[in-house]
C-alpha positions as CSV (number, residue, x, y, z in Angstrom):
1,M,-38.1,-7.7,33.1
2,N,-35.5,-5.0,32.9
3,S,-33.8,-4.2,29.5
4,S,-30.8,-2.2,29.1
5,S,-28.3,-2.0,26.5
6,C,-24.5,-0.7,25.7
7,N,-24.5,1.7,23.1
8,C,-21.0,0.7,21.9
9,S,-21.6,-1.1,18.2
10,G,-21.3,-4.9,17.8
11,G,-23.4,-5.3,21.2
12,V,-25.6,-8.5,21.4
13,E,-28.8,-9.1,23.8
14,I,-28.0,-11.4,26.5
15,T,-30.8,-13.1,29.1
16,C,-29.6,-13.6,32.7
17,N,-30.5,-17.4,33.8
18,S,-30.5,-16.2,37.7
19,C,-33.0,-13.0,37.3
20,G,-34.6,-13.4,34.0
21,D,-33.5,-9.9,33.0
22,T,-32.0,-9.0,29.3
23,Y,-29.0,-6.8,29.2
24,S,-26.3,-6.0,26.3
25,S,-22.7,-7.4,26.1
26,C,-20.4,-5.9,23.5
27,S,-18.4,-8.3,21.3
28,S,-16.4,-5.2,20.1
29,C,-15.3,-3.6,23.6
30,G,-16.2,-6.3,26.0
31,T,-18.8,-3.8,28.1
32,C,-22.1,-4.8,29.0
33,S,-25.0,-3.0,31.1
34,P,-25.8,-4.6,34.4
35,C,-28.8,-7.2,35.4
36,S,-30.9,-6.5,38.5
37,C,-29.3,-9.7,40.1
38,S,-25.6,-8.2,39.7
39,K,-26.9,-4.8,41.4
40,S,-28.4,-6.7,44.4
41,S,-26.2,-9.4,44.8
42,K,-22.4,-10.1,43.5
43,S,-22.7,-13.8,44.0
44,S,-25.2,-13.9,41.2
45,K,-23.5,-15.8,38.3
46,C,-25.1,-14.4,34.5
47,S,-24.6,-16.9,31.6
48,K,-25.3,-16.4,28.0
49,S,-28.4,-18.4,26.9
50,S,-30.1,-16.5,24.1
51,T,-28.5,-14.0,21.8
52,S,-29.3,-11.6,19.0
53,S,-27.0,-9.2,17.0
54,R,-27.5,-5.9,17.3
55,S,-25.8,-2.5,16.8
56,S,-26.0,1.2,18.1
57,S,-23.9,4.3,18.2
58,R,-20.9,4.6,20.6
59,S,-21.6,6.0,24.2
60,S,-18.8,7.5,26.0
61,K,-19.9,5.3,29.1
62,S,-20.6,1.7,29.4
63,Y,-20.3,-1.3,32.0
64,T,-17.7,-4.0,31.9
65,Y,-18.8,-7.9,31.8
66,S,-16.5,-10.5,33.0
67,S,-17.6,-14.1,32.0
68,G,-19.0,-16.0,35.3
69,N,-18.8,-12.6,37.3
70,S,-22.2,-10.6,37.7
71,D,-20.2,-7.6,38.8
72,C,-20.3,-5.1,36.1
73,K,-18.3,-1.9,36.4
74,P,-18.5,1.6,34.6
75,R,-15.6,1.9,31.9
76,R,-15.0,3.5,28.5
77,C,-15.7,1.6,25.1
78,K,-12.6,1.2,23.4
79,E,-12.4,3.2,20.1
80,P,-12.6,1.1,16.7
81,S,-9.6,0.2,15.1
82,Y,-8.9,2.7,12.2
83,F,-8.4,0.9,8.6
84,P,-6.5,3.4,6.3
85,D,-7.9,3.5,2.5
86,Q,-6.4,1.1,0.4
87,I,-6.4,0.0,-3.3
88,K,-5.5,-2.9,-5.5
89,F,-5.2,-2.3,-9.3
90,R,-3.4,-4.0,-12.2
91,A,-1.6,-2.0,-14.9
92,L,0.2,-2.4,-18.0
93,I,4.1,-1.4,-18.3
94,Y,5.4,0.3,-21.3
95,P,7.4,0.1,-23.5
96,A,8.0,-3.2,-22.5
97,T,7.5,-6.7,-23.9
98,N,7.4,-10.2,-22.2
99,V,6.3,-9.0,-18.9
100,K,5.8,-11.3,-16.4
101,A,4.6,-11.1,-12.7
102,S,6.7,-13.3,-10.6
103,F,4.1,-14.7,-7.9
104,S,0.7,-13.6,-9.5
105,T,-1.0,-14.8,-12.5
106,H,-2.3,-11.7,-14.2
107,G,-0.4,-12.4,-17.5
108,S,1.5,-8.9,-18.6
109,E,-0.4,-6.7,-15.8
110,I,1.5,-6.2,-13.0
111,E,-0.5,-5.6,-9.4
112,F,-0.3,-2.5,-7.5
113,I,-1.4,-1.6,-3.8
114,M,-1.8,1.9,-3.0
115,R,-2.5,2.9,0.9
116,R,-3.0,5.9,2.3
117,K,-2.9,7.1,6.1
118,N,-3.5,10.6,7.1
119,K,-1.4,12.6,4.8
120,T,1.2,9.7,4.0
121,V,0.7,7.4,0.9
122,S,2.6,4.3,-0.2
123,L,2.8,2.7,-3.6
124,Q,3.8,-1.2,-3.6
125,Y,4.2,-3.3,-7.0
126,E,4.9,-7.0,-7.0
127,P,8.2,-8.4,-8.8
128,F,8.0,-8.6,-12.5
129,T,10.1,-9.2,-15.4
130,C,10.4,-7.9,-18.7
131,E,12.4,-7.2,-21.9
132,I,12.8,-3.4,-23.3
133,G,10.5,-2.8,-25.8
134,A,12.1,-0.1,-27.8
135,S,15.9,0.9,-28.2
136,G,16.7,4.3,-26.8
137,S,14.2,3.8,-24.0
138,S,15.3,5.5,-20.7
139,Y,12.5,4.5,-18.7
140,L,9.5,2.0,-18.3
141,Y,6.0,3.7,-17.0
142,I,2.8,2.4,-15.7
143,N,-0.1,3.0,-18.0
144,Q,-2.4,4.3,-15.2
145,S,-4.0,7.4,-13.9
146,L,-3.7,7.8,-10.2
147,T,-4.6,10.3,-7.7
148,N,-3.0,11.1,-4.2
149,L,0.0,12.2,-6.1
150,P,2.7,14.5,-4.4
151,P,2.1,18.3,-5.0
152,Y,5.4,18.4,-6.8
153,P,7.4,16.0,-8.8
154,M,9.6,13.8,-6.9
155,S,12.5,11.1,-7.6
156,L,12.8,8.3,-5.3
157,T,15.2,5.5,-5.1
158,Y,14.5,1.8,-6.3
159,S,16.8,-1.1,-7.8
160,N,16.5,-3.1,-10.9
161,S,18.4,-5.6,-12.5
162,Y,19.5,-4.4,-16.3
163,K,21.2,-7.6,-18.2
164,G,21.7,-9.3,-15.3
165,T,23.4,-6.7,-13.4
166,Y,21.6,-5.2,-10.4
167,Q,22.0,-1.5,-10.0
168,N,20.1,1.2,-8.2
169,S,18.1,3.6,-10.2
170,V,15.0,6.2,-9.6
171,I,11.1,6.2,-9.9
172,D,9.9,9.8,-10.9
173,V,6.5,10.6,-9.6
174,D,4.7,13.6,-11.2
175,G,1.2,14.2,-10.8
176,S,1.3,16.6,-13.7
177,S,2.5,14.6,-16.3
178,S,0.5,12.1,-18.7
179,Q,2.9,9.3,-17.7
180,Q,2.9,9.7,-13.6
181,I,5.2,7.0,-12.6
182,K,8.3,6.4,-14.5
183,L,10.9,3.9,-13.8
184,Y,14.3,4.9,-15.0
185,I,16.7,1.7,-16.4
186,F,19.6,4.2,-15.1
187,A,20.0,6.2,-12.4
188,S,21.7,9.0,-14.7
189,K,18.4,8.4,-16.9
190,S,20.9,7.4,-20.1
191,S,18.7,6.1,-23.1
192,N,21.7,3.6,-23.7
193,T,19.2,0.8,-24.3
194,T,18.6,-1.9,-26.9
195,M,14.9,-3.5,-27.8
196,G,15.0,-6.9,-26.1
197,D,17.2,-6.2,-23.2
198,S,16.1,-8.2,-20.3
199,M,15.3,-6.4,-17.2
200,I,14.2,-7.7,-13.5
201,F,12.2,-5.6,-10.9
202,P,12.2,-6.5,-7.6
203,G,9.0,-5.8,-5.4
204,T,9.2,-2.0,-4.6
205,C,7.3,0.2,-2.2
206,I,7.8,4.0,-2.5
207,T,6.2,6.6,-0.2
208,W,5.3,10.2,-0.5
209,I,3.4,12.8,1.8
210,M,0.4,14.9,0.6
211,D,0.0,18.6,1.7
212,E,-3.7,18.2,2.0
C-alpha cells in the first residue's frame, strides 16, 4: 500500500476506495498527494472513506485535490493567515465616580482592547458614563500600566460630552508618565470642573506607531 502525505499543516489521511492506497488531503490549503490510481487513470475517482487528523511542517510543494476528480496537480500551499497580537483588559478610571459601561456588565471597570500589527498599535475602549470625582480635575486617567506605547508623548483627538454638551478634546499617551493614558475633559486642558459634573465617553479607538 502506497502512503504519501502533504507537508502542510492541517492535513488528514484518506484511503482511496479504488486502489486502497492512503494519501493526504489538506483541510488548510486544499492540497493532497496523489494515490497510485490517480497517477495511472484519470477516470478513477477518490472518495473519503476514513480520516485521521495529523499535522506537519509546511512544504513549498504539494498537490491539489478536487473532490470527485483523482487528477492531482502540483501547486504551492497557501500561507496561513496572520493573526496580530490582541489583548483585552479592564481598568478603573480616576478620578471618577458612578462609572458605568454602556454595553458590558463589568461594574465600574471599563473594557479595553489593545492590538498590535507589525509596528502599528491600536487602543480601543468601550462607551461609558461617569461623574467627575474631584473639583478642578482637568483629565481622567486609566489606572493601568501598558507596554507598546509610542516612543514619545502624543496628543490624539477624541470626543466626549461634558454636562450634556458634546465637544472635541485630546487624549495624551505618554509611556514615561505614571499616568500613561489621560483623557482630557477640554481640548484647552482647562481645570474648570466641579465634582459631580456628568460626562459621557463614546467608544473610541486611538492608534500610534512603534519605532521597534
